[in-house]
C-alpha positions in Angstrom: -87.2 41.3 -59.4 -90.3 42.0 -62.2 -89.0 45.2 -63.2 -86.0 43.9 -63.5 -86.8 40.2 -65.1 -88.3 42.8 -68.1 -85.7 44.7 -68.4 -82.9 41.7 -68.7 -85.1 40.5 -71.6 -85.6 43.8 -73.4 -81.5 43.8 -73.4 -81.2 40.3 -74.4 -83.5 41.1 -77.4 -82.2 44.6 -78.6 -78.3 42.8 -78.4 -78.8 39.1 -79.3 -80.8 39.2 -82.4 -77.8 40.8 -83.4 -75.4 38.4 -81.7 -75.3 34.5 -81.9 -75.7 33.3 -78.5 -72.2 31.6 -77.0 -72.0 28.4 -78.0 -70.1 25.6 -76.5 -66.5 26.2 -76.0 -63.8 23.8 -76.0 -62.2 23.6 -72.6 -58.3 23.5 -71.9 -57.8 21.3 -68.7 -55.4 21.7 -66.4 -53.9 19.9 -63.3 -55.8 21.2 -60.1 -54.3 20.2 -56.5 -57.1 20.6 -54.1 -54.5 19.5 -51.1 -53.7 21.6 -48.2 -50.6 23.0 -48.8 -47.8 21.8 -46.7 -46.0 24.4 -44.0 -42.4 25.1 -44.3 -40.9 25.5 -41.0 -39.4 29.0 -41.9 -42.3 30.9 -42.3 -40.9 34.1 -41.7 -38.2 33.6 -44.5 -41.2 32.9 -47.0 -42.5 36.4 -45.7 -39.5 38.3 -46.3 -38.8 36.6 -49.7 -42.1 37.3 -50.9 -41.7 40.7 -49.7 -38.3 41.5 -52.1 -40.2 39.7 -55.0 -43.4 42.5 -54.7 -41.2 45.3 -54.2 -39.3 44.5 -57.4 -42.4 44.2 -59.3 -44.0 47.3 -58.0 -40.5 49.0 -58.7 -40.7 47.6 -62.4 -37.9 45.5 -62.2 -39.7 42.0 -63.1 -36.8 40.1 -64.4 -35.1 40.5 -61.2 -37.7 39.4 -59.0 -38.0 35.9 -61.3 -34.4 35.8 -60.7 -35.1 35.7 -57.0 -38.3 33.2 -57.4 -36.2 31.3 -59.2 -33.1 31.2 -56.5 -35.6 29.9 -54.2 -35.7 26.2 -53.1 -39.1 26.6 -51.7 -42.2 28.6 -52.6 -46.0 28.8 -51.4 -48.4 29.3 -53.2 -47.9 33.7 -52.4 -44.3 33.6 -54.0 -46.0 32.2 -57.0 -49.4 34.5 -57.2 -46.6 37.5 -56.7 -44.6 36.1 -60.1 -47.8 35.1 -61.8 -49.3 38.8 -61.2 -46.3 40.3 -62.1 -46.4 38.9 -65.9 -50.2 39.8 -65.9 -49.4 43.2 -64.9 -46.9 43.4 -68.0 -49.3 41.7 -70.2 -46.8 38.4 -70.8 -49.6 36.3 -71.0 -47.8 33.4 -71.5 -44.9 33.3 -69.4 -47.9 33.7 -66.5 -49.4 30.8 -67.8 -46.2 28.9 -68.1 -46.2 29.6 -64.3 -49.5 29.0 -63.6 -49.4 25.5 -65.1 -46.2 24.4 -62.9 -47.9 25.4 -59.9 -47.9 22.6 -57.1 -50.8 23.9 -55.6 -53.2 26.6 -56.4 -55.7 28.8 -54.6 -58.6 30.9 -56.0 -56.0 33.8 -56.1 -54.4 32.0 -58.4 -57.3 31.3 -61.0 -58.4 34.8 -60.9 -55.0 36.6 -61.4 -54.8 34.2 -64.9 -58.6 35.0 -65.7 -57.9 38.6 -65.0 -54.9 38.1 -67.3 -56.6 36.9 -70.3 -59.2 39.4 -70.0 -57.2 42.6 -70.1 -55.9 41.2 -73.1 -58.9 42.3 -75.0 -58.5 39.3 -77.6 -61.2 37.3 -78.8 -59.1 34.1 -78.2 -57.6 35.3 -74.9 -61.1 35.6 -73.4 -62.2 32.0 -74.6 -59.1 30.9 -72.6 -60.5 33.4 -69.6 -63.8 31.2 -70.3 -62.0 28.0 -70.4 -60.0 28.4 -67.2 -63.1 29.7 -65.3 -65.2 26.9 -66.4 -62.3 24.2 -64.5 -62.2 26.0 -61.3 -63.2 24.1 -58.7 -64.9 27.1 -56.8 -65.6 30.6 -57.3 -66.0 33.9 -55.7 -67.4 36.9 -56.7 -64.3 38.2 -57.9 -64.2 35.3 -60.1 -67.9 36.4 -61.8 -66.8 40.1 -62.0 -63.6 39.5 -63.8 -65.5 37.8 -66.3 -68.7 40.2 -66.6 -65.7 43.2 -66.8 -64.0 41.4 -69.5 -67.1 40.9 -72.0 -68.2 44.1 -71.2 -64.7 45.8 -71.8 -64.4 43.9 -75.4 -68.2 44.4 -76.7 -69.6 41.1 -75.8 -72.1 42.4 -74.0 -74.7 38.9 -74.3 -71.6 37.0 -72.7 -71.2 39.7 -70.3 -75.2 39.7 -69.8 -74.7 35.5 -69.7 -72.6 35.8 -66.6 -74.5 38.6 -65.0 -77.7 36.8 -65.0 -75.8 33.7 -63.4 -73.7 35.1 -60.6 -74.9 33.7 -57.1 -74.4 37.2 -55.6 -73.9 40.2 -57.3 -72.5 43.1 -55.6 -71.8 46.9 -56.8 -68.9 46.0 -58.8 -70.9 43.3 -61.3 -73.7 46.7 -61.6 -70.9 49.0 -62.5 -69.2 46.4 -64.9 -72.4 46.0 -66.9 -73.1 50.3 -66.8 -69.8 50.9 -68.2 -69.9 48.0 -70.9 -73.2 49.7 -71.9 -71.7 52.5 -72.3 -68.8 51.5 -74.5 -70.9 50.0 -76.6 -73.1 53.1 -77.2 -76.2 51.8 -75.8 -76.9 54.6 -73.4 -80.4 53.3 -72.5 -79.7 50.0 -71.0 -76.7 52.0 -68.8 -79.5 54.5 -67.5 -82.0 51.4 -66.9 -79.3 49.3 -65.1 -78.4 52.4 -62.9 -81.8 53.2 -62.3 -82.5 49.7 -60.8 -79.2 49.2 -58.6 -80.3 48.0 -55.3 -77.0 49.9 -54.1 -74.5 52.3 -55.5 -70.9 53.7 -54.6 -69.3 56.3 -55.5 -68.0 54.9 -59.0 -71.5 54.4 -60.0 -72.1 57.6 -60.5 -69.0 58.8 -62.0 -68.7 56.0 -64.3 -72.6 56.6 -65.9 -71.2 60.5 -65.8 -68.2 60.0 -67.5 -70.0 57.1 -69.9 -72.6 59.7 -70.8 -69.9 62.1 -71.6 -68.3 60.0 -73.7 -71.3 59.4 -75.5 -72.0 62.9 -75.8 -75.2 62.9 -73.7 -73.9 66.0 -71.2 -77.4 66.9 -70.7 -78.7 63.7 -70.0 -75.4 63.4 -67.4 -76.8 66.5 -65.9 -80.0 65.9 -65.5 -79.4 62.2 -64.1 -76.5 63.9 -61.3 -78.6 66.6 -60.1 -81.8 63.9 -59.7 -79.2 61.5 -57.9 -77.8 64.0 -55.8 -81.3 65.1 -54.4 -81.9 61.6 -53.4 -78.7 61.2 -51.8 -77.2 62.2 -48.5 -75.0 64.5 -50.6 -71.7 63.0 -49.2 -68.6 64.4 -50.3 -68.1 61.4 -52.8 -70.9 62.8 -55.0 -68.4 65.8 -55.8 -66.3 63.7 -57.7 -69.1 63.3 -60.3 -70.0 66.7 -60.6 -66.1 67.6 -61.4 -66.5 64.9 -63.7 -69.3 66.5 -65.7 -67.7 70.0 -65.0 -65.0 69.0 -67.0 -66.9 67.5 -70.0 -68.8 70.8 -70.3 -65.3 72.3 -70.3 -64.2 69.7 -73.3 -67.3 71.0 -75.1 -66.6 74.5 -74.8 -69.6 75.0 -72.8 -68.1 77.3 -70.2 -71.3 79.2 -69.3 -73.1 75.3 -67.7 -69.8 74.5 -66.2 -70.0 77.5 -63.9 -73.4 77.1 -63.3 -72.7 73.5 -62.3 -69.5 74.7 -60.5 -71.7 77.2 -58.3 -74.1 74.3 -57.2 -71.7 72.9 -55.1 -71.4 74.5 -51.2 -68.6 76.4 -50.6 -67.5 76.9 -46.9 -65.3 79.5 -46.0 -64.4 77.9 -42.3 -61.6 76.0 -44.2 -62.5 72.6 -41.8 -62.6 69.5 -43.6 -65.9 67.5 -42.5 -66.4 64.1 -43.2 -69.6 63.3 -45.5 -70.0 67.3 -45.9 -71.0 67.9 -49.7 -68.4 70.6 -51.2 -66.2 71.8 -53.1 -62.7 70.7 -53.3 -59.4 71.4 -55.0 -59.9 69.2 -58.5 -63.1 71.3 -58.4 -61.3 74.7 -58.5 -59.0 73.2 -60.8 -61.5 71.6 -63.1 -63.5 75.1 -63.6 -60.0 77.0 -63.9 -58.9 74.3 -66.9 -62.2 74.9 -68.4 -61.6 78.6 -68.6 -57.9 77.8 -69.4 -59.2 76.0 -72.7 -61.6 78.5 -73.7 -58.9 81.5 -73.7 -60.6 83.3 -70.9 -57.3 84.1 -68.6 -58.9 86.7 -66.9 -62.1 84.7 -65.5 -59.2 81.9 -64.9 -57.2 84.3 -63.1 -59.8 85.4 -60.9 -61.2 82.1 -60.1 -57.6 81.0 -58.9 -57.4 84.1 -57.0 -60.1 83.1 -54.6 -58.6 79.6 -54.0 -58.3 79.3 -49.9 -56.2 76.0 -51.2 -53.8 75.7 -53.9 -52.3 72.8 -54.9 -49.6 71.5 -58.1 -52.2 71.6 -60.8 -53.9 74.5 -59.7 -50.4 76.6 -60.4 -49.6 75.0 -63.7 -53.2 75.3 -65.2 -52.4 78.8 -64.9 -49.2 79.1 -66.1 -50.1 76.6 -68.8 -52.8 78.6 -69.9 -50.5 81.9 -69.9 -47.7 79.9 -71.8 -50.3 79.3 -74.5 -51.3 82.5 -74.9 -47.6 83.6 -75.3 -47.4 85.5 -72.1 -44.3 84.5 -70.7 -44.3 87.5 -68.2 -47.7 86.8 -66.2 -46.1 82.9 -66.6 -43.1 83.9 -65.1 -44.7 85.8 -62.2 -47.1 82.9 -61.2 -43.9 80.8 -61.4 -41.8 82.7 -59.1 -44.9 83.0 -56.5 -45.3 79.3 -56.6 -44.4 77.5 -53.2 -42.7 74.7 -54.7 -42.7 74.2 -58.2 -42.8 70.4 -59.7 -41.2 69.0 -62.6 -44.2 70.3 -64.9 -44.2 73.8 -64.1 -40.4 74.0 -65.1 -41.4 72.1 -68.2 -44.3 74.6 -68.9 -41.6 77.5 -68.6 -38.7 76.0 -70.7 -41.6 75.0 -73.4 -43.1 78.5 -73.7 -39.7 80.5 -73.7 -38.3 78.1 -76.3 -41.6 78.6 -78.4 -40.6 82.0 -78.4 -37.4 81.9 -79.3 -36.2 83.5 -76.2 -33.7 80.2 -75.6 -31.4 82.2 -73.5 -33.9 82.4 -71.0 -35.3 79.1 -71.7 -31.8 77.5 -71.2 -31.6 79.3 -67.7 -35.0 77.4 -66.8 -33.1 74.2 -68.1 -29.9 75.0 -66.2 -31.9 75.8 -62.9 -34.0 73.1 -62.9 -33.3 70.3 -59.8 -34.5 67.4 -61.8 -35.0 67.2 -65.2 -37.0 64.6 -67.1 -36.8 63.7 -70.5 -39.8 66.1 -71.5 -37.1 68.8 -70.3 -34.2 67.9 -72.7 -36.8 67.3 -75.3 -38.5 70.5 -74.8 -35.2 72.3 -74.8 -33.7 70.6 -77.9 -37.0 71.4 -79.6 -36.4 74.6 -79.2 -33.4 75.1 -80.2 -34.2 72.9 -83.6 -37.1 75.1 -84.2 -35.0 78.1 -84.0 -32.6 77.2 -86.3 -30.1 77.2 -83.4 -29.0 73.3 -84.8 -25.5 73.3 -83.5 -26.8 73.8 -79.7 -29.4 71.5 -80.3 -26.6 68.3 -81.2 -24.5 69.7 -78.9 -27.3 69.2 -76.0 -28.3 66.2 -77.3 -24.9 64.9 -76.7 -24.6 65.9 -73.1 -28.1 64.3 -72.5 -26.6 61.0 -73.6 -23.2 61.6 -71.7 -25.7 61.9 -68.6 -27.2 58.8 -69.4 -30.9 60.2 -70.2 -32.5 58.1 -73.2 -33.7 59.7 -75.4 -37.3 59.1 -77.2 -38.9 59.3 -80.6 -39.6 63.1 -79.8 -35.4 63.7 -79.1 -34.6 62.1 -82.2 -37.2 63.3 -84.3 -35.7 67.2 -83.3 -32.3 66.4 -83.8 -32.7 64.5 -87.4 -33.9 67.9 -87.9 -31.3 69.7 -86.7 -29.0 67.5 -88.9 -31.3 68.4 -91.7 -30.9 72.0 -90.9 -26.8 72.0 -91.4 -26.9 68.9 -93.9 -25.0 66.8 -91.4 -24.9 63.8 -92.8 -22.7 62.3 -90.8 -24.4 63.2 -87.8 -27.6 62.3 -89.2 -26.7 58.9 -90.2 -25.4 58.6 -86.0 -28.9 59.0 -85.3 -30.2 57.1 -87.9 -28.1 54.3 -86.1 -29.4 55.4 -82.8 -32.9 55.0 -83.5 -32.8 51.9 -85.3 -31.2 50.2 -82.3 -33.6 52.1 -79.4 -37.2 52.6 -80.8 -39.5 51.3 -83.1 -39.4 53.8 -86.2 -43.3 55.3 -86.2 -44.0 57.5 -89.4 -42.7 60.6 -88.2 -39.3 59.3 -87.4 -39.0 58.0 -91.2 -40.3 61.2 -91.7 -37.6 63.4 -90.0 -34.8 60.5 -91.8 -36.5 61.1 -95.2 -36.1 64.9 -95.0 -33.1 64.6 -93.5 -31.3 62.3 -95.8 -33.2 64.4 -98.7 -31.7 67.9 -97.2 -28.3 66.0 -97.0 -28.3 65.7 -100.9 -28.6 61.6 -100.1 -31.4 61.2 -102.3 -31.0 57.4 -102.7 -31.5 56.7 -98.8 -34.3 58.8 -98.5 -35.6 57.2 -101.2 -35.3 53.8 -100.0 -36.8 54.7 -96.3 -40.0 56.4 -98.4 -39.9 52.9 -100.5 -40.0 50.9 -97.1 -42.6 52.9 -95.0 -45.4 51.8 -97.7 -48.9 51.9 -95.5 -47.4 54.0 -93.0 -46.7 57.1 -95.2 -48.5 60.3 -94.3 -48.7 63.9 -96.5 -45.9 64.9 -94.7 -44.0 61.5 -95.9 -44.9 62.6 -99.7 -43.9 66.2 -99.0 -40.8 65.5 -98.0 -39.6 63.5 -101.1 -40.9 65.7 -103.9 -39.6 68.5 -102.2 -36.1 66.4 -101.9 -36.1 66.3 -105.5 -37.3 69.2 -106.2 -34.4 70.7 -104.0 -31.8 68.5 -105.7 -32.8 69.3 -109.6 -34.7 65.6 -109.9 -38.1 67.4 -111.2 -39.1 64.6 -113.3 -39.2 62.1 -110.4 -40.6 65.0 -108.1 -43.9 65.2 -110.5 -44.0 61.7 -111.1 -44.2 60.9 -107.2 -46.7 63.9 -107.1 -48.9 62.2 -109.6 -48.6 59.1 -107.7 -49.6 60.7 -104.5 -53.1 62.1 -105.8 -53.4 58.6 -107.4 -53.5 56.9 -104.1 -55.8 60.1 -102.8 -53.2 61.4 -100.4 -54.4 65.0 -100.3 -51.5 67.4 -101.1 -51.1 70.6 -99.0 -49.7 74.3 -99.4 -46.1 72.4 -99.0 -47.1 70.1 -101.5 -47.6 72.8 -104.2 -44.4 74.8 -103.4 -42.0 71.6 -104.1 -44.0 70.6 -107.0 -43.9 74.8 -108.4 -40.2 74.4 -107.5 -39.8 71.2 -109.6 -41.5 73.1 -112.8 -38.9 75.9 -112.1 -35.9 73.7 -112.3 -37.2 71.8 -115.4 -38.7 74.8 -117.4 -42.1 74.0 -117.1 -43.8 76.9 -117.4 -47.1 75.7 -118.9 -47.1 72.7 -116.2 -46.3 75.2 -113.4 -49.7 77.5 -114.4 -51.7 74.6 -114.5 -50.3 73.0 -111.0 -51.3 76.8 -109.6 -54.8 76.6 -111.0 -55.0 72.7 -109.9 -54.5 73.6 -106.7 -57.0 76.7 -106.2 -59.7 74.7 -108.4 -59.3 71.4 -107.4 -58.0 71.0 -103.8 -59.5 74.2 -102.6 -55.8 75.4 -101.4 -55.7 79.7 -101.3 -52.4 80.4 -103.1 -49.7 81.9 -100.6 -47.1 84.4 -101.2 -44.7 81.5 -101.4 -46.3 79.9 -104.7 -46.1 83.3 -106.2 -42.7 83.1 -105.6 -42.3 80.0 -107.0 -44.4 81.2 -110.3 -42.5 84.0 -110.8 -39.3 81.7 -110.7 -40.9 79.1 -113.0 -41.8 82.2 -115.6 -38.8 84.2 -115.0 -36.6 81.8 -115.9 -38.2 81.0 -119.1 -37.2 84.8 -120.4 -40.8 85.6 -119.6 -39.6 88.5 -117.3 -42.4 91.1 -118.3 -45.3 88.2 -117.4 -43.4 87.7 -114.3 -43.6 91.5 -113.6 -47.4 91.1 -114.2 -47.6 88.2 -112.0 -46.3 90.3 -109.4 -48.7 93.8 -110.0 -51.6 91.3 -110.3 -51.0 89.3 -106.4 -54.0 89.2 -103.9 -51.1 89.3 -101.3 -48.2 91.8 -101.3 -44.8 90.3 -102.8 -42.1 89.8 -100.2 -38.3 89.3 -100.7 -38.5 85.8 -102.2 -41.2 87.1 -104.9 -38.6 90.0 -105.9 -35.8 87.9 -105.4 -37.1 85.2 -108.2 -37.5 88.0 -110.1 -34.1 89.4 -109.8 -32.1 86.4 -110.4 -34.0 86.2 -113.5 -33.2 89.2 -114.8 -29.8 89.0 -114.2 -29.8 85.6 -116.1 -31.3 87.2 -119.0 -29.7 90.6 -118.5 -32.4 92.7 -118.3 -31.0 95.9 -116.2 -34.3 98.1 -116.0 -36.2 95.1 -114.7 -33.4 94.3 -112.4 -33.3 97.6 -110.9 -37.2 97.5 -110.3 -36.8 94.4 -108.4 -33.9 95.6 -106.4 -35.1 98.6 -105.3 -38.2 96.7 -103.7 -36.0 94.4 -101.9 -33.8 97.2 -100.5 -37.0 98.2 -99.2 -38.2 95.1 -98.0 -34.5 94.1 -96.3 -32.7 97.3 -95.7 -29.6 95.8 -94.0 -29.2 93.3 -97.1 -26.3 93.9 -99.4 -27.6 91.4 -102.0 -29.6 93.1 -103.9 -26.8 96.1 -104.0 -24.2 93.7 -104.9 -26.2 92.2 -107.8 -27.2 95.2 -109.4 -23.6 96.9 -109.2 -22.3 93.5 -110.8 -25.2 93.5 -113.6 -24.1 97.4 -114.2 -20.8 96.8 -114.2 -20.8 93.3 -116.9 -23.5 95.8 -119.1 -20.3 98.3 -118.9 -22.8 100.7 -117.3 -20.3 102.0 -114.8 -21.8 105.0 -113.8 -24.6 103.2 -112.9 -22.1 101.2 -111.2 -20.4 103.4 -109.5 -23.9 105.3 -108.1 -25.0 101.6 -106.8 -21.8 101.3 -104.9 -22.2 105.0 -103.4 -25.7 104.5 -102.3 -24.5 101.3 -101.0 -21.9 103.3 -98.9 -24.4 106.5 -98.1 -27.1 103.7 -96.2 -24.2 101.9 -94.6 -24.5 98.7 -96.0 -21.8 96.1 -95.4 -21.2 93.4 -98.4 -22.0 90.3 -96.4 -18.7 88.0 -96.4 -19.2 85.2 -98.7 -18.0 81.5 -97.0 -18.0 77.9 -97.4 -17.8 75.3 -94.7 -17.3 71.2 -95.1 -18.1 68.6 -92.6 -14.7 66.7 -91.4 -14.5 64.1 -88.8 -17.2 65.3 -87.2 -16.6 68.7 -87.1 -17.5 71.7 -89.6 -15.1 73.7 -91.3 -15.6 77.1 -92.0 -13.9 79.0 -95.0 -14.0 82.6 -95.5 -12.9 84.3 -98.8 -9.9 85.9 -98.5 -9.1 85.1 -94.6 -6.3 82.5 -93.1 -7.7 82.3 -89.8 -8.0 78.3 -90.1 -5.5 76.1 -87.8 -4.8 74.6 -91.2 -4.7 77.4 -93.4 -0.8 77.1 -94.3 -0.9 73.8 -95.2 -4.4 73.9 -97.3 -2.5 77.2 -99.4 0.3 74.8 -99.4 -1.3 71.9 -101.6 -3.6 74.2 -103.5 -0.3 75.5 -104.9 1.1 72.1 -105.4 -1.9 71.1 -107.5 -1.6 74.4 -109.5 1.9 74.0 -110.5 1.1 70.2 -111.5 -1.5 72.0 -113.6 0.8 74.6 -115.0 3.7 71.8 -115.8 0.7 69.9 -118.0 -0.4 73.0 -120.0 -3.7 73.4 -118.5 -5.3 76.5 -118.4 -6.3 77.0 -114.7 -8.7 79.4 -115.5 
């Protein structure tokens, strides 16, 4: 006790000099009846009713449990405690307290439930309520004291935790573990270690709690020292392996794989495959943890080698290896492992779906999705996101409709992907429907609002996008700003885009390379050549962003639109990266506007090499020669196009009407309402001619 007394005084000095001691508390009194509860003649009925209530609470049907509770004409203490426990688990503390206050008769469990409910919510005010109830308790047990200790410790109030620890009549291992965990939560590593070393008795949780806390505080070497020292002093029981596994995982998270493997090798491994109680040996978690270390480090060869040595594997073993190959984009190996897995679980199927979707192999992703025995929300989200990210927007929306039909409730991730699909299709009507769905089913967070801003911007509904952006206020991140600036720039509101960019810098939001693409596009639309050059220089010098090919394409567009074609060509020649089709396309478009056929020839030839199957550069160059009256050159372009087997891509337009996309291809009459449409056009033309107007 002498050493503990010195330690206690030391802890008190280290903490209490910064935090004032607890003063007198204002206590809240409530009625308590210590009378013996009357025995109901139908005790068997009580047990059945209480069993039903407990089952409903365990299965998450708290409202149904309350209805059963209210139907009961007579209740015993267990009934009340069960209902209070349900509310405490759901953190509906006000409802739990109301029931507690209405109880005709309470036992010590009732008081402990309410105290644990208050301390679990982590609010200073609620912990004061817990203290008030504790002070009113007619009698207390070890659970009561430990609940207060752990509550204060969990919330960083270590002075109060130490106060209760000192006064606990009978400390047990839970009391000590709560103090150790509290010190570690608050970064007081030395006190945690001292408390651990003077513990009169430890359980398996003591060492694991200390090792976990030291890892969270970045003290891996200290954790290893204590673990090895403690292991030598114990009977090396099987409980010790959990602490070893925890430290192996800690090394893995810090990318210290060699040390993790050294520790793993120190755990004995017996080939007899017999489970002997009390024997310290590797378990399946040890193997899985070490395999995960290799997977996180990208060493799939070592991971596979260790996996092959396992005598006993569980679903986690298989899924860890499959996830490693999925993240490495090696879907062939992932598929081989999946095929050998005895019973794939939901995570196994989801890994295959997301892996193929990320690689763009949507047919195989959909095949796994279709064969999956039981789909989860993650399954639906992976498949919908796969369609959206690979530009298959129609299928994303169709699958979302199927999801709703099958009564699978979407979450934020689902809605964000579907909004992305609506943006890709510029399907404003569907996007507005998803917006309404999101309003009713989820609390809109930053990603959802960003998706809404993007969707409305892409669909040309700038006012709606702006309203959502304005409502976000403190929720905005760089994606929010990029979406709104990009929306303004894309639809020709160059002035608003540039003003918003200045505001973005004023509020200290760091722009990204995407921000500057939108800013340069805005300069191009507004013909602001000097400002475009200034923004590109600022991007490099002020924000340290290396220009990408997209920025050069935008700057070529800025300069070219202003008629400075030679400067645009010099800019392309001096680019530190190889120009792509967007760069040459910007120059070719500018050449057509300013009728520079010679430079257009250079840009078109570069485009033909980059996109040999595209008809766009041929058609544009042919039209420029024809407009200039250079028919021989135009004929040559057409001959080269025919010789290379290039087919002119048919132009089309489309509209969304009554939740359906209607596509119109030039000169075709395949639309089911084609006759009616042409009749209406002819009627309009006759009216225009009768009015003497020029229909050309």
